[in-house]
mmCIF file of the protein (N, C-alpha, C, O) and its ligand, coordinates in Angstrom:
data_MODEL
# 
_entry.id   MODEL 
# 
loop_
_entity.id 
_entity.type 
_entity.pdbx_number_of_molecules 
1 polymer     1 
2 non-polymer 1 
# 
_entity_poly.entity_id                      1 
_entity_poly.type                           'polypeptide(L)' 
_entity_poly.nstd_linkage                   no 
_entity_poly.nstd_monomer                   no 
_entity_poly.pdbx_seq_one_letter_code       MEDTASGLVYECVRCGAKVSTGELELRGGEIKCIVCGYRVLRKIRPPIVKRIKAI 
_entity_poly.pdbx_seq_one_letter_code_can   MEDTASGLVYECVRCGAKVSTGELELRGGEIKCIVCGYRVLRKIRPPIVKRIKAI 
_entity_poly.pdbx_strand_id                 A 
# 
loop_
_entity_poly_seq.entity_id 
_entity_poly_seq.num 
_entity_poly_seq.mon_id 
_entity_poly_seq.hetero 
1 1  MET n 
1 2  GLU n 
1 3  ASP n 
1 4  THR n 
1 5  ALA n 
1 6  SER n 
1 7  GLY n 
1 8  LEU n 
1 9  VAL n 
1 10 TYR n 
1 11 GLU n 
1 12 CYS n 
1 13 VAL n 
1 14 ARG n 
1 15 CYS n 
1 16 GLY n 
1 17 ALA n 
1 18 LYS n 
1 19 VAL n 
1 20 SER n 
1 21 THR n 
1 22 GLY n 
1 23 GLU n 
1 24 LEU n 
1 25 GLU n 
1 26 LEU n 
1 27 ARG n 
1 28 GLY n 
1 29 GLY n 
1 30 GLU n 
1 31 ILE n 
1 32 LYS n 
1 33 CYS n 
1 34 ILE n 
1 35 VAL n 
1 36 CYS n 
1 37 GLY n 
1 38 TYR n 
1 39 ARG n 
1 40 VAL n 
1 41 LEU n 
1 42 ARG n 
1 43 LYS n 
1 44 ILE n 
1 45 ARG n 
1 46 PRO n 
1 47 PRO n 
1 48 ILE n 
1 49 VAL n 
1 50 LYS n 
1 51 ARG n 
1 52 ILE n 
1 53 LYS n 
1 54 ALA n 
1 55 ILE n 
# 
loop_
_struct_asym.id 
_struct_asym.entity_id 
A 1 
B 2 
# 
loop_
_chem_comp.id 
_chem_comp.type 
_chem_comp.mon_nstd_flag 
ALA 'L-peptide linking' y 
ARG 'L-peptide linking' y 
ASP 'L-peptide linking' y 
CYS 'L-peptide linking' y 
GLU 'L-peptide linking' y 
GLY 'peptide linking'   y 
ILE 'L-peptide linking' y 
LEU 'L-peptide linking' y 
LYS 'L-peptide linking' y 
MET 'L-peptide linking' y 
PRO 'L-peptide linking' y 
SER 'L-peptide linking' y 
THR 'L-peptide linking' y 
TYR 'L-peptide linking' y 
VAL 'L-peptide linking' y 
ZN  non-polymer         . 
# 
_pdbx_entity_nonpoly.entity_id   2 
_pdbx_entity_nonpoly.name        ? 
_pdbx_entity_nonpoly.comp_id     ZN 
# 
_pdbx_nonpoly_scheme.asym_id         B 
_pdbx_nonpoly_scheme.entity_id       2 
_pdbx_nonpoly_scheme.mon_id          ZN 
_pdbx_nonpoly_scheme.ndb_seq_num     1 
_pdbx_nonpoly_scheme.pdb_seq_num     101 
_pdbx_nonpoly_scheme.auth_seq_num    101 
_pdbx_nonpoly_scheme.pdb_mon_id      ZN 
_pdbx_nonpoly_scheme.auth_mon_id     ZN 
_pdbx_nonpoly_scheme.pdb_strand_id   A 
_pdbx_nonpoly_scheme.pdb_ins_code    . 
# 
loop_
_atom_site.group_PDB 
_atom_site.id 
_atom_site.type_symbol 
_atom_site.label_atom_id 
_atom_site.label_alt_id 
_atom_site.label_comp_id 
_atom_site.label_asym_id 
_atom_site.label_entity_id 
_atom_site.label_seq_id 
_atom_site.pdbx_PDB_ins_code 
_atom_site.Cartn_x 
_atom_site.Cartn_y 
_atom_site.Cartn_z 
_atom_site.occupancy 
_atom_site.B_iso_or_equiv 
_atom_site.pdbx_formal_charge 
_atom_site.auth_seq_id 
_atom_site.auth_comp_id 
_atom_site.auth_asym_id 
_atom_site.auth_atom_id 
_atom_site.pdbx_PDB_model_num 
ATOM   1   N  N  . MET A 1 1  ? -9.022  -15.921 12.832 1.00 0.00 ? 1   MET A N  1 
ATOM   2   C  CA . MET A 1 1  ? -7.920  -16.324 13.835 1.00 0.00 ? 1   MET A CA 1 
ATOM   3   C  C  . MET A 1 1  ? -7.866  -15.495 14.805 1.00 0.00 ? 1   MET A C  1 
ATOM   4   O  O  . MET A 1 1  ? -7.649  -14.301 14.599 1.00 0.00 ? 1   MET A O  1 
ATOM   5   N  N  . GLU A 1 2  ? -8.106  -16.131 16.348 1.00 0.00 ? 2   GLU A N  1 
ATOM   6   C  CA . GLU A 1 2  ? -8.099  -15.284 17.417 1.00 0.00 ? 2   GLU A CA 1 
ATOM   7   C  C  . GLU A 1 2  ? -6.795  -15.000 17.846 1.00 0.00 ? 2   GLU A C  1 
ATOM   8   O  O  . GLU A 1 2  ? -5.982  -15.916 17.962 1.00 0.00 ? 2   GLU A O  1 
ATOM   9   N  N  . ASP A 1 3  ? -6.481  -13.757 18.113 1.00 0.00 ? 3   ASP A N  1 
ATOM   10  C  CA . ASP A 1 3  ? -5.175  -13.361 18.713 1.00 0.00 ? 3   ASP A CA 1 
ATOM   11  C  C  . ASP A 1 3  ? -5.265  -13.129 20.108 1.00 0.00 ? 3   ASP A C  1 
ATOM   12  O  O  . ASP A 1 3  ? -5.774  -12.072 20.482 1.00 0.00 ? 3   ASP A O  1 
ATOM   13  N  N  . THR A 1 4  ? -4.881  -13.891 20.875 1.00 0.00 ? 4   THR A N  1 
ATOM   14  C  CA . THR A 1 4  ? -4.895  -13.678 22.356 1.00 0.00 ? 4   THR A CA 1 
ATOM   15  C  C  . THR A 1 4  ? -3.643  -12.887 22.836 1.00 0.00 ? 4   THR A C  1 
ATOM   16  O  O  . THR A 1 4  ? -3.463  -12.837 24.052 1.00 0.00 ? 4   THR A O  1 
ATOM   17  N  N  . ALA A 1 5  ? -2.865  -12.338 22.110 1.00 0.00 ? 5   ALA A N  1 
ATOM   18  C  CA . ALA A 1 5  ? -1.683  -11.668 22.525 1.00 0.00 ? 5   ALA A CA 1 
ATOM   19  C  C  . ALA A 1 5  ? -2.025  -10.538 23.385 1.00 0.00 ? 5   ALA A C  1 
ATOM   20  O  O  . ALA A 1 5  ? -3.182  -10.118 23.366 1.00 0.00 ? 5   ALA A O  1 
ATOM   21  N  N  . SER A 1 6  ? -1.176  -10.019 24.110 1.00 0.00 ? 6   SER A N  1 
ATOM   22  C  CA . SER A 1 6  ? -1.465  -9.142  25.035 1.00 0.00 ? 6   SER A CA 1 
ATOM   23  C  C  . SER A 1 6  ? -1.565  -7.747  24.602 1.00 0.00 ? 6   SER A C  1 
ATOM   24  O  O  . SER A 1 6  ? -1.706  -6.810  25.388 1.00 0.00 ? 6   SER A O  1 
ATOM   25  N  N  . GLY A 1 7  ? -1.474  -7.613  23.104 1.00 0.00 ? 7   GLY A N  1 
ATOM   26  C  CA . GLY A 1 7  ? -1.618  -6.215  22.560 1.00 0.00 ? 7   GLY A CA 1 
ATOM   27  C  C  . GLY A 1 7  ? -3.094  -5.918  22.202 1.00 0.00 ? 7   GLY A C  1 
ATOM   28  O  O  . GLY A 1 7  ? -3.355  -4.922  21.529 1.00 0.00 ? 7   GLY A O  1 
ATOM   29  N  N  . LEU A 1 8  ? -4.134  -6.810  22.662 1.00 0.00 ? 8   LEU A N  1 
ATOM   30  C  CA . LEU A 1 8  ? -5.554  -6.705  22.444 1.00 0.00 ? 8   LEU A CA 1 
ATOM   31  C  C  . LEU A 1 8  ? -6.033  -5.515  23.143 1.00 0.00 ? 8   LEU A C  1 
ATOM   32  O  O  . LEU A 1 8  ? -5.600  -5.179  24.245 1.00 0.00 ? 8   LEU A O  1 
ATOM   33  N  N  . VAL A 1 9  ? -7.006  -4.827  22.441 1.00 0.00 ? 9   VAL A N  1 
ATOM   34  C  CA . VAL A 1 9  ? -7.673  -3.474  22.785 1.00 0.00 ? 9   VAL A CA 1 
ATOM   35  C  C  . VAL A 1 9  ? -9.271  -3.762  22.826 1.00 0.00 ? 9   VAL A C  1 
ATOM   36  O  O  . VAL A 1 9  ? -9.872  -4.368  21.939 1.00 0.00 ? 9   VAL A O  1 
ATOM   37  N  N  . TYR A 1 10 ? -9.789  -3.290  23.861 1.00 0.00 ? 10  TYR A N  1 
ATOM   38  C  CA . TYR A 1 10 ? -11.262 -3.066  23.854 1.00 0.00 ? 10  TYR A CA 1 
ATOM   39  C  C  . TYR A 1 10 ? -11.779 -1.686  23.794 1.00 0.00 ? 10  TYR A C  1 
ATOM   40  O  O  . TYR A 1 10 ? -11.086 -0.813  24.316 1.00 0.00 ? 10  TYR A O  1 
ATOM   41  N  N  . GLU A 1 11 ? -12.847 -1.371  23.258 1.00 0.00 ? 11  GLU A N  1 
ATOM   42  C  CA . GLU A 1 11 ? -13.322 -0.080  23.169 1.00 0.00 ? 11  GLU A CA 1 
ATOM   43  C  C  . GLU A 1 11 ? -14.802 -0.094  24.039 1.00 0.00 ? 11  GLU A C  1 
ATOM   44  O  O  . GLU A 1 11 ? -15.685 -0.863  23.657 1.00 0.00 ? 11  GLU A O  1 
ATOM   45  N  N  . CYS A 1 12 ? -14.990 0.636   25.017 1.00 0.00 ? 12  CYS A N  1 
ATOM   46  C  CA . CYS A 1 12 ? -16.084 0.895   25.559 1.00 0.00 ? 12  CYS A CA 1 
ATOM   47  C  C  . CYS A 1 12 ? -17.218 1.394   24.716 1.00 0.00 ? 12  CYS A C  1 
ATOM   48  O  O  . CYS A 1 12 ? -17.213 2.464   24.107 1.00 0.00 ? 12  CYS A O  1 
ATOM   49  N  N  . VAL A 1 13 ? -18.263 0.454   24.739 1.00 0.00 ? 13  VAL A N  1 
ATOM   50  C  CA . VAL A 1 13 ? -19.444 0.885   23.704 1.00 0.00 ? 13  VAL A CA 1 
ATOM   51  C  C  . VAL A 1 13 ? -20.264 2.206   24.228 1.00 0.00 ? 13  VAL A C  1 
ATOM   52  O  O  . VAL A 1 13 ? -20.993 2.881   23.500 1.00 0.00 ? 13  VAL A O  1 
ATOM   53  N  N  . ARG A 1 14 ? -20.030 2.446   25.555 1.00 0.00 ? 14  ARG A N  1 
ATOM   54  C  CA . ARG A 1 14 ? -20.751 3.496   26.344 1.00 0.00 ? 14  ARG A CA 1 
ATOM   55  C  C  . ARG A 1 14 ? -19.908 4.914   26.191 1.00 0.00 ? 14  ARG A C  1 
ATOM   56  O  O  . ARG A 1 14 ? -20.465 5.961   25.860 1.00 0.00 ? 14  ARG A O  1 
ATOM   57  N  N  . CYS A 1 15 ? -18.713 4.828   26.432 1.00 0.00 ? 15  CYS A N  1 
ATOM   58  C  CA . CYS A 1 15 ? -18.005 6.106   26.479 1.00 0.00 ? 15  CYS A CA 1 
ATOM   59  C  C  . CYS A 1 15 ? -16.812 6.132   25.413 1.00 0.00 ? 15  CYS A C  1 
ATOM   60  O  O  . CYS A 1 15 ? -16.222 7.188   25.186 1.00 0.00 ? 15  CYS A O  1 
ATOM   61  N  N  . GLY A 1 16 ? -16.510 5.072   24.838 1.00 0.00 ? 16  GLY A N  1 
ATOM   62  C  CA . GLY A 1 16 ? -15.644 4.915   23.650 1.00 0.00 ? 16  GLY A CA 1 
ATOM   63  C  C  . GLY A 1 16 ? -14.190 5.032   24.203 1.00 0.00 ? 16  GLY A C  1 
ATOM   64  O  O  . GLY A 1 16 ? -13.271 5.341   23.444 1.00 0.00 ? 16  GLY A O  1 
ATOM   65  N  N  . ALA A 1 17 ? -13.988 4.790   25.508 1.00 0.00 ? 17  ALA A N  1 
ATOM   66  C  CA . ALA A 1 17 ? -12.473 4.637   26.141 1.00 0.00 ? 17  ALA A CA 1 
ATOM   67  C  C  . ALA A 1 17 ? -11.994 3.355   25.524 1.00 0.00 ? 17  ALA A C  1 
ATOM   68  O  O  . ALA A 1 17 ? -12.704 2.368   25.330 1.00 0.00 ? 17  ALA A O  1 
ATOM   69  N  N  . LYS A 1 18 ? -10.729 3.466   25.237 1.00 0.00 ? 18  LYS A N  1 
ATOM   70  C  CA . LYS A 1 18 ? -9.987  2.275   24.862 1.00 0.00 ? 18  LYS A CA 1 
ATOM   71  C  C  . LYS A 1 18 ? -9.075  1.676   25.894 1.00 0.00 ? 18  LYS A C  1 
ATOM   72  O  O  . LYS A 1 18 ? -8.124  2.298   26.367 1.00 0.00 ? 18  LYS A O  1 
ATOM   73  N  N  . VAL A 1 19 ? -9.404  0.418   26.235 1.00 0.00 ? 19  VAL A N  1 
ATOM   74  C  CA . VAL A 1 19 ? -8.740  -0.222  27.158 1.00 0.00 ? 19  VAL A CA 1 
ATOM   75  C  C  . VAL A 1 19 ? -7.963  -1.462  26.694 1.00 0.00 ? 19  VAL A C  1 
ATOM   76  O  O  . VAL A 1 19 ? -8.443  -2.252  25.881 1.00 0.00 ? 19  VAL A O  1 
ATOM   77  N  N  . SER A 1 20 ? -6.707  -1.610  27.258 1.00 0.00 ? 20  SER A N  1 
ATOM   78  C  CA . SER A 1 20 ? -6.020  -2.810  26.838 1.00 0.00 ? 20  SER A CA 1 
ATOM   79  C  C  . SER A 1 20 ? -6.262  -3.909  27.614 1.00 0.00 ? 20  SER A C  1 
ATOM   80  O  O  . SER A 1 20 ? -6.793  -3.740  28.712 1.00 0.00 ? 20  SER A O  1 
ATOM   81  N  N  . THR A 1 21 ? -5.940  -5.106  27.207 1.00 0.00 ? 21  THR A N  1 
ATOM   82  C  CA . THR A 1 21 ? -5.901  -6.233  28.260 1.00 0.00 ? 21  THR A CA 1 
ATOM   83  C  C  . THR A 1 21 ? -5.074  -6.051  29.350 1.00 0.00 ? 21  THR A C  1 
ATOM   84  O  O  . THR A 1 21 ? -5.413  -6.458  30.462 1.00 0.00 ? 21  THR A O  1 
ATOM   85  N  N  . GLY A 1 22 ? -3.854  -5.392  29.123 1.00 0.00 ? 22  GLY A N  1 
ATOM   86  C  CA . GLY A 1 22 ? -2.767  -5.236  30.399 1.00 0.00 ? 22  GLY A CA 1 
ATOM   87  C  C  . GLY A 1 22 ? -3.540  -4.306  31.322 1.00 0.00 ? 22  GLY A C  1 
ATOM   88  O  O  . GLY A 1 22 ? -3.431  -4.584  32.517 1.00 0.00 ? 22  GLY A O  1 
ATOM   89  N  N  . GLU A 1 23 ? -4.314  -3.237  31.008 1.00 0.00 ? 23  GLU A N  1 
ATOM   90  C  CA . GLU A 1 23 ? -5.015  -2.526  32.074 1.00 0.00 ? 23  GLU A CA 1 
ATOM   91  C  C  . GLU A 1 23 ? -6.026  -3.224  32.874 1.00 0.00 ? 23  GLU A C  1 
ATOM   92  O  O  . GLU A 1 23 ? -6.195  -3.087  34.085 1.00 0.00 ? 23  GLU A O  1 
ATOM   93  N  N  . LEU A 1 24 ? -6.803  -4.128  31.931 1.00 0.00 ? 24  LEU A N  1 
ATOM   94  C  CA . LEU A 1 24 ? -7.925  -4.998  32.597 1.00 0.00 ? 24  LEU A CA 1 
ATOM   95  C  C  . LEU A 1 24 ? -7.143  -5.905  33.724 1.00 0.00 ? 24  LEU A C  1 
ATOM   96  O  O  . LEU A 1 24 ? -7.490  -5.929  34.904 1.00 0.00 ? 24  LEU A O  1 
ATOM   97  N  N  . GLU A 1 25 ? -6.081  -6.619  33.208 1.00 0.00 ? 25  GLU A N  1 
ATOM   98  C  CA . GLU A 1 25 ? -5.324  -7.482  34.281 1.00 0.00 ? 25  GLU A CA 1 
ATOM   99  C  C  . GLU A 1 25 ? -4.992  -6.799  35.400 1.00 0.00 ? 25  GLU A C  1 
ATOM   100 O  O  . GLU A 1 25 ? -5.115  -7.342  36.498 1.00 0.00 ? 25  GLU A O  1 
ATOM   101 N  N  . LEU A 1 26 ? -4.556  -5.596  35.283 1.00 0.00 ? 26  LEU A N  1 
ATOM   102 C  CA . LEU A 1 26 ? -4.148  -4.748  36.447 1.00 0.00 ? 26  LEU A CA 1 
ATOM   103 C  C  . LEU A 1 26 ? -5.472  -4.550  37.502 1.00 0.00 ? 26  LEU A C  1 
ATOM   104 O  O  . LEU A 1 26 ? -5.422  -4.589  38.731 1.00 0.00 ? 26  LEU A O  1 
ATOM   105 N  N  . ARG A 1 27 ? -6.532  -4.353  36.743 1.00 0.00 ? 27  ARG A N  1 
ATOM   106 C  CA . ARG A 1 27 ? -7.694  -4.098  37.607 1.00 0.00 ? 27  ARG A CA 1 
ATOM   107 C  C  . ARG A 1 27 ? -8.661  -5.510  38.145 1.00 0.00 ? 27  ARG A C  1 
ATOM   108 O  O  . ARG A 1 27 ? -9.797  -5.419  38.608 1.00 0.00 ? 27  ARG A O  1 
ATOM   109 N  N  . GLY A 1 28 ? -7.959  -6.678  37.966 1.00 0.00 ? 28  GLY A N  1 
ATOM   110 C  CA . GLY A 1 28 ? -8.474  -7.682  38.283 1.00 0.00 ? 28  GLY A CA 1 
ATOM   111 C  C  . GLY A 1 28 ? -8.964  -8.734  37.368 1.00 0.00 ? 28  GLY A C  1 
ATOM   112 O  O  . GLY A 1 28 ? -9.567  -9.743  37.731 1.00 0.00 ? 28  GLY A O  1 
ATOM   113 N  N  . GLY A 1 29 ? -8.620  -8.381  35.999 1.00 0.00 ? 29  GLY A N  1 
ATOM   114 C  CA . GLY A 1 29 ? -8.989  -9.248  34.828 1.00 0.00 ? 29  GLY A CA 1 
ATOM   115 C  C  . GLY A 1 29 ? -10.412 -9.240  34.455 1.00 0.00 ? 29  GLY A C  1 
ATOM   116 O  O  . GLY A 1 29 ? -10.852 -10.096 33.687 1.00 0.00 ? 29  GLY A O  1 
ATOM   117 N  N  . GLU A 1 30 ? -11.265 -8.183  35.031 1.00 0.00 ? 30  GLU A N  1 
ATOM   118 C  CA . GLU A 1 30 ? -12.542 -8.144  34.531 1.00 0.00 ? 30  GLU A CA 1 
ATOM   119 C  C  . GLU A 1 30 ? -12.818 -7.289  33.199 1.00 0.00 ? 30  GLU A C  1 
ATOM   120 O  O  . GLU A 1 30 ? -12.323 -6.176  33.019 1.00 0.00 ? 30  GLU A O  1 
ATOM   121 N  N  . ILE A 1 31 ? -13.518 -7.823  32.446 1.00 0.00 ? 31  ILE A N  1 
ATOM   122 C  CA . ILE A 1 31 ? -13.658 -6.894  31.120 1.00 0.00 ? 31  ILE A CA 1 
ATOM   123 C  C  . ILE A 1 31 ? -14.568 -5.922  31.482 1.00 0.00 ? 31  ILE A C  1 
ATOM   124 O  O  . ILE A 1 31 ? -15.764 -6.215  31.472 1.00 0.00 ? 31  ILE A O  1 
ATOM   125 N  N  . LYS A 1 32 ? -14.167 -4.690  31.834 1.00 0.00 ? 32  LYS A N  1 
ATOM   126 C  CA . LYS A 1 32 ? -14.925 -3.446  32.169 1.00 0.00 ? 32  LYS A CA 1 
ATOM   127 C  C  . LYS A 1 32 ? -14.293 -2.167  32.047 1.00 0.00 ? 32  LYS A C  1 
ATOM   128 O  O  . LYS A 1 32 ? -13.116 -1.937  32.327 1.00 0.00 ? 32  LYS A O  1 
ATOM   129 N  N  . CYS A 1 33 ? -15.101 -1.379  31.632 1.00 0.00 ? 33  CYS A N  1 
ATOM   130 C  CA . CYS A 1 33 ? -14.328 -0.092  31.272 1.00 0.00 ? 33  CYS A CA 1 
ATOM   131 C  C  . CYS A 1 33 ? -13.637 0.596   32.469 1.00 0.00 ? 33  CYS A C  1 
ATOM   132 O  O  . CYS A 1 33 ? -14.215 0.630   33.556 1.00 0.00 ? 33  CYS A O  1 
ATOM   133 N  N  . ILE A 1 34 ? -12.426 1.140   32.301 1.00 0.00 ? 34  ILE A N  1 
ATOM   134 C  CA . ILE A 1 34 ? -11.803 1.579   33.374 1.00 0.00 ? 34  ILE A CA 1 
ATOM   135 C  C  . ILE A 1 34 ? -12.215 3.042   33.642 1.00 0.00 ? 34  ILE A C  1 
ATOM   136 O  O  . ILE A 1 34 ? -11.896 3.582   34.702 1.00 0.00 ? 34  ILE A O  1 
ATOM   137 N  N  . VAL A 1 35 ? -12.950 3.716   32.653 1.00 0.00 ? 35  VAL A N  1 
ATOM   138 C  CA . VAL A 1 35 ? -13.205 5.055   32.810 1.00 0.00 ? 35  VAL A CA 1 
ATOM   139 C  C  . VAL A 1 35 ? -14.744 5.331   33.488 1.00 0.00 ? 35  VAL A C  1 
ATOM   140 O  O  . VAL A 1 35 ? -14.987 6.157   34.368 1.00 0.00 ? 35  VAL A O  1 
ATOM   141 N  N  . CYS A 1 36 ? -15.696 4.427   32.846 1.00 0.00 ? 36  CYS A N  1 
ATOM   142 C  CA . CYS A 1 36 ? -17.172 4.519   33.344 1.00 0.00 ? 36  CYS A CA 1 
ATOM   143 C  C  . CYS A 1 36 ? -17.502 3.347   34.102 1.00 0.00 ? 36  CYS A C  1 
ATOM   144 O  O  . CYS A 1 36 ? -18.330 3.470   35.004 1.00 0.00 ? 36  CYS A O  1 
ATOM   145 N  N  . GLY A 1 37 ? -16.945 2.148   33.858 1.00 0.00 ? 37  GLY A N  1 
ATOM   146 C  CA . GLY A 1 37 ? -17.175 0.981   34.656 1.00 0.00 ? 37  GLY A CA 1 
ATOM   147 C  C  . GLY A 1 37 ? -18.368 0.096   33.892 1.00 0.00 ? 37  GLY A C  1 
ATOM   148 O  O  . GLY A 1 37 ? -18.937 -0.859  34.420 1.00 0.00 ? 37  GLY A O  1 
ATOM   149 N  N  . TYR A 1 38 ? -18.645 0.613   32.509 1.00 0.00 ? 38  TYR A N  1 
ATOM   150 C  CA . TYR A 1 38 ? -19.686 -0.255  31.805 1.00 0.00 ? 38  TYR A CA 1 
ATOM   151 C  C  . TYR A 1 38 ? -18.877 -1.706  31.480 1.00 0.00 ? 38  TYR A C  1 
ATOM   152 O  O  . TYR A 1 38 ? -17.668 -1.936  31.450 1.00 0.00 ? 38  TYR A O  1 
ATOM   153 N  N  . ARG A 1 39 ? -19.756 -2.376  31.305 1.00 0.00 ? 39  ARG A N  1 
ATOM   154 C  CA . ARG A 1 39 ? -19.328 -3.790  31.100 1.00 0.00 ? 39  ARG A CA 1 
ATOM   155 C  C  . ARG A 1 39 ? -19.361 -4.399  29.706 1.00 0.00 ? 39  ARG A C  1 
ATOM   156 O  O  . ARG A 1 39 ? -18.958 -5.537  29.464 1.00 0.00 ? 39  ARG A O  1 
ATOM   157 N  N  . VAL A 1 40 ? -19.849 -3.594  28.840 1.00 0.00 ? 40  VAL A N  1 
ATOM   158 C  CA . VAL A 1 40 ? -19.872 -4.179  27.449 1.00 0.00 ? 40  VAL A CA 1 
ATOM   159 C  C  . VAL A 1 40 ? -18.874 -3.279  26.703 1.00 0.00 ? 40  VAL A C  1 
ATOM   160 O  O  . VAL A 1 40 ? -18.996 -2.079  26.457 1.00 0.00 ? 40  VAL A O  1 
ATOM   161 N  N  . LEU A 1 41 ? -17.769 -4.182  26.366 1.00 0.00 ? 41  LEU A N  1 
ATOM   162 C  CA . LEU A 1 41 ? -16.618 -3.631  25.436 1.00 0.00 ? 41  LEU A CA 1 
ATOM   163 C  C  . LEU A 1 41 ? -16.452 -4.293  24.269 1.00 0.00 ? 41  LEU A C  1 
ATOM   164 O  O  . LEU A 1 41 ? -16.544 -5.518  24.342 1.00 0.00 ? 41  LEU A O  1 
ATOM   165 N  N  . ARG A 1 42 ? -16.240 -3.831  23.253 1.00 0.00 ? 42  ARG A N  1 
ATOM   166 C  CA . ARG A 1 42 ? -16.145 -4.552  22.130 1.00 0.00 ? 42  ARG A CA 1 
ATOM   167 C  C  . ARG A 1 42 ? -14.524 -4.540  21.599 1.00 0.00 ? 42  ARG A C  1 
ATOM   168 O  O  . ARG A 1 42 ? -13.720 -3.617  21.734 1.00 0.00 ? 42  ARG A O  1 
ATOM   169 N  N  . LYS A 1 43 ? -14.357 -5.553  21.103 1.00 0.00 ? 43  LYS A N  1 
ATOM   170 C  CA . LYS A 1 43 ? -12.895 -5.948  20.741 1.00 0.00 ? 43  LYS A CA 1 
ATOM   171 C  C  . LYS A 1 43 ? -12.489 -5.100  19.564 1.00 0.00 ? 43  LYS A C  1 
ATOM   172 O  O  . LYS A 1 43 ? -13.180 -5.043  18.546 1.00 0.00 ? 43  LYS A O  1 
ATOM   173 N  N  . ILE A 1 44 ? -11.391 -4.460  19.712 1.00 0.00 ? 44  ILE A N  1 
ATOM   174 C  CA . ILE A 1 44 ? -11.005 -3.792  18.513 1.00 0.00 ? 44  ILE A CA 1 
ATOM   175 C  C  . ILE A 1 44 ? -9.575  -4.067  18.173 1.00 0.00 ? 44  ILE A C  1 
ATOM   176 O  O  . ILE A 1 44 ? -8.824  -4.368  19.100 1.00 0.00 ? 44  ILE A O  1 
ATOM   177 N  N  . ARG A 1 45 ? -9.106  -3.999  16.943 1.00 0.00 ? 45  ARG A N  1 
ATOM   178 C  CA . ARG A 1 45 ? -7.868  -4.052  16.734 1.00 0.00 ? 45  ARG A CA 1 
ATOM   179 C  C  . ARG A 1 45 ? -6.915  -3.030  17.146 1.00 0.00 ? 45  ARG A C  1 
ATOM   180 O  O  . ARG A 1 45 ? -7.162  -1.833  16.999 1.00 0.00 ? 45  ARG A O  1 
ATOM   181 N  N  . PRO A 1 46 ? -5.798  -3.480  17.674 1.00 0.00 ? 46  PRO A N  1 
ATOM   182 C  CA . PRO A 1 46 ? -4.781  -2.352  18.217 1.00 0.00 ? 46  PRO A CA 1 
ATOM   183 C  C  . PRO A 1 46 ? -4.150  -1.738  16.934 1.00 0.00 ? 46  PRO A C  1 
ATOM   184 O  O  . PRO A 1 46 ? -3.918  -2.430  15.943 1.00 0.00 ? 46  PRO A O  1 
ATOM   185 N  N  . PRO A 1 47 ? -3.909  -0.528  16.992 1.00 0.00 ? 47  PRO A N  1 
ATOM   186 C  CA . PRO A 1 47 ? -3.287  0.144   15.869 1.00 0.00 ? 47  PRO A CA 1 
ATOM   187 C  C  . PRO A 1 47 ? -2.088  -0.519  15.417 1.00 0.00 ? 47  PRO A C  1 
ATOM   188 O  O  . PRO A 1 47 ? -1.194  -0.748  16.231 1.00 0.00 ? 47  PRO A O  1 
ATOM   189 N  N  . ILE A 1 48 ? -1.966  -0.870  14.135 1.00 0.00 ? 48  ILE A N  1 
ATOM   190 C  CA . ILE A 1 48 ? -0.775  -1.651  13.737 1.00 0.00 ? 48  ILE A CA 1 
ATOM   191 C  C  . ILE A 1 48 ? -0.003  -0.566  13.087 1.00 0.00 ? 48  ILE A C  1 
ATOM   192 O  O  . ILE A 1 48 ? -0.494  0.043   12.136 1.00 0.00 ? 48  ILE A O  1 
ATOM   193 N  N  . VAL A 1 49 ? 1.226   -0.277  13.563 1.00 0.00 ? 49  VAL A N  1 
ATOM   194 C  CA . VAL A 1 49 ? 2.118   0.664   13.181 1.00 0.00 ? 49  VAL A CA 1 
ATOM   195 C  C  . VAL A 1 49 ? 3.099   -0.010  12.242 1.00 0.00 ? 49  VAL A C  1 
ATOM   196 O  O  . VAL A 1 49 ? 3.958   -0.794  12.648 1.00 0.00 ? 49  VAL A O  1 
ATOM   197 N  N  . LYS A 1 50 ? 2.925   0.353   10.870 1.00 0.00 ? 50  LYS A N  1 
ATOM   198 C  CA . LYS A 1 50 ? 3.997   -0.130  10.056 1.00 0.00 ? 50  LYS A CA 1 
ATOM   199 C  C  . LYS A 1 50 ? 4.828   0.809   9.376  1.00 0.00 ? 50  LYS A C  1 
ATOM   200 O  O  . LYS A 1 50 ? 4.353   1.641   8.603  1.00 0.00 ? 50  LYS A O  1 
ATOM   201 N  N  . ARG A 1 51 ? 5.929   0.727   9.603  1.00 0.00 ? 51  ARG A N  1 
ATOM   202 C  CA . ARG A 1 51 ? 6.797   2.016   9.159  1.00 0.00 ? 51  ARG A CA 1 
ATOM   203 C  C  . ARG A 1 51 ? 7.670   1.202   8.244  1.00 0.00 ? 51  ARG A C  1 
ATOM   204 O  O  . ARG A 1 51 ? 8.624   0.555   8.677  1.00 0.00 ? 51  ARG A O  1 
ATOM   205 N  N  . ILE A 1 52 ? 7.315   1.242   6.905  1.00 0.00 ? 52  ILE A N  1 
ATOM   206 C  CA . ILE A 1 52 ? 8.145   0.584   5.813  1.00 0.00 ? 52  ILE A CA 1 
ATOM   207 C  C  . ILE A 1 52 ? 8.814   1.935   5.014  1.00 0.00 ? 52  ILE A C  1 
ATOM   208 O  O  . ILE A 1 52 ? 8.263   2.740   4.264  1.00 0.00 ? 52  ILE A O  1 
ATOM   209 N  N  . LYS A 1 53 ? 10.050  1.865   5.424  1.00 0.00 ? 53  LYS A N  1 
ATOM   210 C  CA . LYS A 1 53 ? 10.955  2.814   4.406  1.00 0.00 ? 53  LYS A CA 1 
ATOM   211 C  C  . LYS A 1 53 ? 11.098  2.316   3.137  1.00 0.00 ? 53  LYS A C  1 
ATOM   212 O  O  . LYS A 1 53 ? 11.679  1.265   2.866  1.00 0.00 ? 53  LYS A O  1 
ATOM   213 N  N  . ALA A 1 54 ? 10.436  3.254   2.151  1.00 0.00 ? 54  ALA A N  1 
ATOM   214 C  CA . ALA A 1 54 ? 10.639  2.904   0.804  1.00 0.00 ? 54  ALA A CA 1 
ATOM   215 C  C  . ALA A 1 54 ? 11.745  3.520   0.199  1.00 0.00 ? 54  ALA A C  1 
ATOM   216 O  O  . ALA A 1 54 ? 11.612  4.468   -0.575 1.00 0.00 ? 54  ALA A O  1 
ATOM   217 N  N  . ILE A 1 55 ? 12.939  2.987   0.538  1.00 0.00 ? 55  ILE A N  1 
ATOM   218 C  CA . ILE A 1 55 ? 14.191  3.449   0.101  1.00 0.00 ? 55  ILE A CA 1 
ATOM   219 C  C  . ILE A 1 55 ? 14.952  2.322   -0.711 1.00 0.00 ? 55  ILE A C  1 
ATOM   220 O  O  . ILE A 1 55 ? 16.070  2.545   -1.176 1.00 0.00 ? 55  ILE A O  1 
HETATM 221 ZN ZN . ZN  B 2 .  ? -16.650 3.379   29.410 1.00 0.00 2 101 ZN  A ZN 1 
# 
């Protein structure tokens, strides 16, 4: 299932920088590394922080 929520994160395959969709939108909406400018980014899952208190 594709999740197009704003929490999506891309990782540059060249320099490994992590770029969120929010940052891409700020820079014109292009899928492009904000660090090195490389255009091949892979979609990764944003870290899901689950804090379940086992009390
Ligand atoms: Zn890069």
